C-alpha positions as CSV (number, residue, x, y, z in Angstrom):
1,M,0.0,0.0,0.0
2,R,1.2,3.5,-0.9
3,S,1.2,6.0,2.0
4,I,1.0,9.7,2.0
5,A,4.5,9.8,3.4
6,A,5.8,8.3,0.1
7,A,4.5,11.4,-1.7
8,H,6.1,14.0,0.6
9,A,7.4,16.7,-1.7
10,G,9.6,19.7,-1.6
11,P,8.4,23.2,-0.5
12,R,7.6,24.3,-4.1
13,T,5.2,21.4,-4.8
14,T,1.6,22.5,-4.9
15,F,-1.1,20.8,-2.7
16,T,-2.7,19.3,-5.8
17,G,0.6,18.0,-7.0
18,R,1.2,16.4,-3.6
19,L,-2.2,14.7,-3.6
20,R,-1.6,13.5,-7.1
21,G,1.7,12.1,-6.0
22,L,0.0,10.1,-3.4
23,L,-2.3,8.6,-5.9
24,I,0.1,7.9,-8.7
25,A,0.1,4.2,-8.1
26,V,-3.7,4.1,-8.2
27,P,-4.9,6.0,-11.3
28,L,-8.6,5.2,-10.9
29,L,-8.5,6.7,-7.4
30,T,-7.6,10.1,-8.7
31,T,-10.8,10.1,-10.8
32,A,-12.8,9.0,-7.8
33,I,-11.5,11.9,-5.7
34,L,-12.1,14.5,-8.4
35,A,-15.6,13.1,-8.9
36,L,-16.4,13.2,-5.1
37,T,-14.9,16.6,-4.4
38,P,-17.1,19.6,-5.4
39,A,-15.8,22.9,-6.5
40,P,-15.6,25.4,-3.5
41,A,-18.5,27.4,-5.0
42,Q,-20.7,24.3,-4.9
43,A,-20.0,23.7,-1.2
44,S,-20.1,27.3,0.0
45,R,-22.4,28.9,2.6
46,P,-23.0,25.8,4.8
47,A,-26.2,25.9,6.9
48,C,-25.2,25.4,10.6
49,Q,-27.5,25.1,13.6
50,R,-26.9,24.4,17.3
51,Y,-28.1,20.8,17.7
52,D,-28.0,19.7,21.3
53,T,-29.1,16.2,22.4
54,S,-30.3,14.7,25.6
55,V,-28.6,11.4,26.6
56,T,-28.1,8.9,29.4
57,L,-24.8,7.3,30.3
58,V,-26.2,3.8,30.5
59,P,-29.4,2.1,29.2
60,D,-32.6,2.7,31.2
61,A,-31.0,5.4,33.4
62,T,-33.3,8.2,34.7
63,V,-30.6,11.0,34.9
64,R,-30.2,12.7,31.5
65,Y,-27.4,14.9,30.3
66,R,-27.0,17.5,27.5
67,V,-24.5,17.0,24.7
68,A,-23.8,20.3,22.9
69,G,-23.4,20.0,19.2
70,W,-23.4,21.8,15.9
71,L,-25.0,20.3,12.8
72,C,-23.8,21.8,9.5
73,R,-24.9,21.0,6.0
74,P,-23.4,22.0,2.6
75,S,-25.5,24.0,0.3
76,R,-26.0,21.1,-2.1
77,P,-28.1,18.1,-1.0
78,T,-26.3,15.3,0.8
79,G,-27.3,12.1,2.6
80,T,-24.1,11.7,4.5
81,V,-23.1,13.1,7.9
82,Q,-19.8,12.8,9.6
83,I,-19.9,12.7,13.5
84,L,-16.7,14.2,14.8
85,L,-15.4,13.1,18.3
86,S,-12.3,14.8,19.8
87,G,-9.6,13.3,21.9
88,F,-8.8,13.4,25.6
89,T,-8.6,17.1,26.8
90,Y,-10.0,18.3,23.5
91,D,-13.4,19.6,22.6
92,H,-15.2,20.4,19.3
93,R,-12.6,23.1,18.5
94,Y,-10.1,20.4,17.5
95,W,-12.3,20.0,14.3
96,G,-13.3,23.6,14.0
97,L,-16.5,24.8,12.4
98,P,-17.3,25.7,8.8
99,G,-16.0,29.1,7.9
100,D,-12.5,28.4,9.3
101,D,-10.4,27.6,6.2
102,H,-8.0,25.5,8.3
103,A,-10.6,23.3,9.9
104,Y,-11.4,19.7,9.2
105,A,-15.2,20.6,9.4
106,Q,-14.8,23.1,6.6
107,A,-13.0,20.5,4.4
108,A,-15.8,18.0,5.0
109,I,-18.4,20.5,4.0
110,Q,-16.4,21.4,0.9
111,A,-16.3,17.7,0.1
112,G,-20.1,17.7,0.0
113,M,-20.8,16.0,3.4
114,A,-22.6,17.3,6.5
115,V,-20.8,17.4,9.8
116,Y,-22.0,17.0,13.4
117,T,-19.3,18.2,15.7
118,V,-19.9,17.9,19.4
119,D,-18.5,18.6,22.8
120,R,-18.2,15.1,24.2
121,I,-20.0,14.5,27.4
122,G,-17.9,16.2,30.2
123,V,-16.2,18.8,28.0
124,G,-16.9,22.2,26.7
125,A,-20.5,23.3,26.6
126,S,-21.8,19.8,27.4
127,D,-22.9,18.7,30.9
128,R,-20.3,17.3,33.3
129,P,-21.5,14.1,35.0
130,P,-19.5,12.6,38.0
131,A,-16.0,11.9,36.7
132,E,-15.9,8.2,37.4
133,Q,-19.1,7.7,35.3
134,V,-17.6,9.2,32.2
135,T,-15.9,6.1,30.7
136,V,-15.2,4.9,27.2
137,T,-18.2,2.5,27.4
138,A,-20.5,5.2,28.7
139,E,-19.4,7.6,25.9
140,A,-19.8,4.8,23.3
141,F,-23.5,4.5,24.5
142,V,-23.8,8.3,24.4
143,T,-22.5,8.2,20.8
144,H,-24.9,5.5,19.9
145,Q,-27.7,7.8,21.0
146,L,-26.3,10.6,18.9
147,V,-26.3,8.4,15.9
148,Q,-29.8,7.3,16.4
149,Q,-31.2,10.8,17.1
150,L,-29.5,12.1,14.0
151,R,-30.9,9.3,11.9
152,H,-34.4,9.4,13.2
153,G,-34.6,13.2,13.6
154,N,-33.3,14.1,10.1
155,G,-34.9,12.3,7.2
156,W,-32.2,13.4,4.8
157,I,-29.5,11.4,6.7
158,R,-28.9,8.0,5.1
159,R,-25.2,7.4,5.9
160,V,-23.2,8.1,9.0
161,V,-19.4,8.2,9.1
162,G,-17.7,8.2,12.6
163,V,-14.6,10.3,12.7
164,G,-12.5,10.1,15.8
165,H,-9.2,11.6,17.1
166,S,-7.3,9.6,19.7
167,Y,-9.7,8.9,22.5
168,G,-12.5,9.8,20.2
169,S,-11.4,7.0,18.0
170,A,-11.5,4.6,20.9
171,I,-15.1,5.6,21.6
172,F,-16.1,4.9,18.0
173,M,-14.5,1.5,18.1
174,V,-16.5,0.5,21.1
175,E,-19.7,2.0,19.6
176,A,-19.3,0.4,16.2
177,A,-18.5,-3.0,17.7
178,G,-21.6,-3.0,19.9
179,H,-24.2,-1.2,17.9
180,H,-23.4,-1.6,14.2
181,D,-25.2,1.7,13.3
182,V,-22.4,3.6,11.4
183,D,-21.5,3.1,7.8
184,A,-17.7,3.7,8.0
185,L,-15.0,4.8,10.5
186,I,-12.1,7.1,10.2
187,L,-9.8,6.5,13.2
188,T,-7.0,9.0,13.7
189,G,-4.2,8.8,16.3
190,Y,-5.2,5.5,17.9
191,L,-3.5,2.2,17.3
192,H,-3.8,-1.1,19.2
193,R,-0.3,-0.9,20.5
194,P,0.6,2.5,22.0
195,N,3.9,3.8,23.2
196,P,3.8,3.2,27.0
197,V,6.6,5.6,27.6
198,Q,4.8,8.6,26.1
199,Q,1.5,7.5,27.7
200,A,3.2,7.7,31.1
201,A,4.8,11.0,30.4
202,I,1.4,12.6,29.4
203,A,-0.3,11.0,32.5
204,A,2.4,12.5,34.7
205,G,1.6,16.0,33.3
206,L,-2.1,15.9,34.2
207,H,-3.4,17.8,37.2
208,P,-6.9,18.6,38.7
209,A,-8.8,20.9,36.3
210,H,-10.1,23.1,39.2
211,Q,-6.4,24.1,39.9
212,D,-5.8,25.2,36.3
213,P,-6.1,28.9,35.5
214,A,-7.9,28.0,32.2
215,F,-10.9,26.8,34.2
216,A,-10.9,29.3,37.0
217,G,-14.4,30.5,36.3
218,E,-15.9,27.0,35.7
219,R,-15.2,25.0,38.9
220,P,-14.9,21.6,37.2
221,P,-16.1,18.7,39.5
222,D,-13.6,16.5,41.4
223,G,-12.0,13.9,39.2
224,Y,-11.8,16.2,36.2
225,V,-8.3,16.7,35.0
226,T,-6.4,18.6,32.3
227,T,-2.9,19.1,31.0
228,T,-0.4,21.2,33.0
229,P,0.1,24.6,31.3
230,G,2.9,24.6,28.8
231,T,3.0,20.8,28.1
232,R,0.8,20.3,25.1
233,G,3.4,21.2,22.6
234,G,5.7,18.5,23.7
235,D,2.9,16.0,24.3
236,F,0.8,16.3,21.1
237,F,2.9,18.1,18.5
238,Y,5.9,17.5,16.3
239,L,7.2,21.1,16.7
240,P,9.1,21.3,13.3
241,G,5.8,20.4,11.5
242,A,3.4,22.5,13.7
243,A,1.3,25.1,12.1
244,R,2.0,28.7,13.0
245,D,0.6,29.6,16.5
246,A,-1.0,26.1,16.7
247,V,0.6,25.2,20.0
248,A,-0.4,28.4,21.7
249,S,-4.0,28.0,20.3
250,D,-4.1,24.4,21.5
251,E,-3.1,25.6,25.0
252,R,-5.8,28.2,25.0
253,A,-8.5,25.8,23.7
254,K,-7.6,22.8,26.0
255,A,-10.5,20.9,27.6
256,T,-10.8,18.5,30.5
257,G,-10.7,14.7,30.9
258,T,-12.0,12.5,33.7
259,T,-10.7,9.8,35.9
260,G,-13.2,7.4,34.3
261,E,-11.7,8.2,30.9
262,R,-8.2,7.7,32.1
263,A,-9.1,4.3,33.6
264,T,-10.8,3.0,30.4
265,M,-9.2,4.7,27.4
266,N,-7.1,1.6,26.6
267,L,-10.1,-0.7,26.8
268,A,-10.8,-0.2,23.0
269,R,-7.5,-1.8,22.3
270,D,-8.9,-5.1,23.4
271,P,-9.3,-7.0,20.1
272,S,-12.7,-8.2,21.2
273,Y,-14.0,-4.8,20.1
274,S,-12.2,-4.4,16.8
275,Q,-13.0,-8.0,15.9
276,H,-16.7,-7.1,15.8
277,I,-16.3,-4.0,13.6
278,T,-17.8,-4.9,10.2
279,V,-17.8,-1.6,8.4
280,P,-14.9,-0.1,6.3
281,V,-12.2,1.5,8.5
282,L,-9.5,4.0,7.6
283,V,-6.7,4.3,10.2
284,V,-4.7,7.6,10.0
285,V,-1.6,8.5,12.0
286,G,1.1,11.1,11.8
287,D,4.7,9.8,11.2
288,H,5.9,11.7,14.3
289,D,3.0,10.6,16.6
290,T,4.9,9.7,19.8
291,L,1.8,8.3,21.5
292,N,1.7,5.5,18.8
293,C,5.1,5.4,17.3
294,D,8.6,4.4,18.4
295,A,10.7,2.7,15.8
296,A,13.3,1.6,18.4
297,A,10.6,-0.3,20.3
298,G,9.2,-1.8,17.1
299,L,6.2,0.6,16.9
300,R,6.8,1.7,13.3
301,C,4.7,4.4,11.6
302,G,6.8,5.3,8.6
303,T,4.6,3.9,5.9
304,A,1.0,2.8,5.4
305,G,2.3,-0.7,5.0
306,Q,3.7,-0.7,8.5
307,I,0.4,0.5,9.9
308,C,-1.3,-2.3,8.0
309,A,1.1,-4.8,9.4
310,R,0.4,-3.5,12.9
311,E,-3.4,-3.3,12.7
312,R,-4.7,-5.9,10.1
313,G,-4.7,-8.8,12.6
314,F,-7.0,-6.9,15.0
315,Y,-9.9,-6.7,12.5
316,P,-12.0,-9.4,10.9
317,P,-10.4,-10.7,7.6
318,S,-13.6,-9.9,5.8
319,S,-13.7,-6.2,7.0
320,P,-12.1,-3.7,4.7
321,L,-9.2,-1.9,6.4
322,Y,-7.2,1.0,5.0
323,A,-4.3,2.9,6.4
324,A,-2.5,6.2,5.7
325,V,0.5,7.9,7.2
326,I,0.7,11.7,7.1
327,P,4.1,13.3,6.8
328,A,5.4,15.6,9.6
329,P,2.6,15.8,12.2
330,G,2.6,14.6,15.8
331,H,-0.3,13.2,17.6
332,S,-2.8,16.0,17.0
333,I,-2.7,16.0,13.2
334,N,-5.0,18.9,12.8
335,G,-2.5,21.4,14.3
336,H,0.2,20.7,11.7
337,R,1.0,22.2,8.4
338,T,0.3,18.9,6.5
339,A,-3.2,18.7,8.0
340,A,-4.7,19.6,4.6
341,L,-3.4,16.3,3.2
342,A,-5.1,14.4,5.9
343,Y,-8.3,16.3,5.4
344,A,-8.3,15.7,1.6
345,L,-7.6,12.0,2.0
346,A,-10.1,11.4,4.8
347,N,-12.9,13.1,3.0
348,A,-12.2,11.5,-0.3
349,W,-12.2,8.1,1.4
350,A,-15.4,8.9,3.3
351,G,-17.1,9.8,0.1
352,A,-15.8,6.6,-1.6
353,A,-16.7,4.4,1.4
354,T,-20.3,5.6,1.4
355,S,-20.9,5.5,-2.3
356,G,-19.6,2.1,-3.4
357,L,-16.2,3.4,-4.7
358,A,-14.0,2.1,-1.9
359,T,-12.9,-0.7,-4.2
360,F,-10.6,1.9,-5.9
361,W,-8.6,2.2,-2.7
362,P,-5.8,-0.3,-1.9
363,Q,-6.8,-2.3,1.3
364,C,-4.5,-3.7,3.9
365,P,-4.0,-7.3,2.8
366,A,-5.8,-9.8,5.0
């Protein structure tokens, strides 16, 4: 399989040239991407609305919580919506909203798909339940409710693509394995074998959110944590590849996590979940993602083929699995200069996976 990393070009290479370089080994795929990507004028002026939902953390519970969300549609008709879930200590701002030319959400709208970007339960404008109750299994059930409410409350939605970053990917893996109500998954920044050294380093840099100046006016409940000021650049970024002002913006926009999330975030790495995922899956990582990659420890992320070798055995042989490696980002791909490559590839793949054209893409061999 050819990876994006194989197409990394010099500074004078245009974006279009870099994308074509990625696809040179798969000529039919270029045609598919061009067919699935509308001109900017066709996808301009998205219609966005605040779209909050009421959920429970477990079935049959009586206590309900509010999940804050934003549902945005392109100007032309579409039957596909992407649900965007952020990672640990991130909220919806990781994906941005339409109107921000550097945001994933804007790229999805320009590709002709709707987006539903949310503040996961416990972060941002959403309610904050007791910290120990906010776990990956609870959030998977919350996400299942989001999928169902979107499908049943909007007659135009026929296809749902789950898009996760890091912990958000873990949530979608558990949700898709148990509920089978999404049509495709894009999992970024989450592999079955993480780098335990970097995991421990990030954990050591967490502290109670109520002690952090960023949340001084919010009084987060006990058990809510966040990153220590000044640590996110080293934890989540490959600094030589970071976009201008991205690290400072990431510090300003940081969100909270919970003790429940910390205790269960690795649960999705149990193959009993991925072995029950039956929809097409695209796995995307940055080649400098220290949470997932360490060549010296055998955790190689240099090519899509290496990602396939690491991940293929965790999924059913009959389930289509795809992989891509983005050149020069760290863990939080969206804050790096090559993010546009990831956006273009993910949205082209999402369009293909939901329209019967995924056969043009090279799969990880079973």
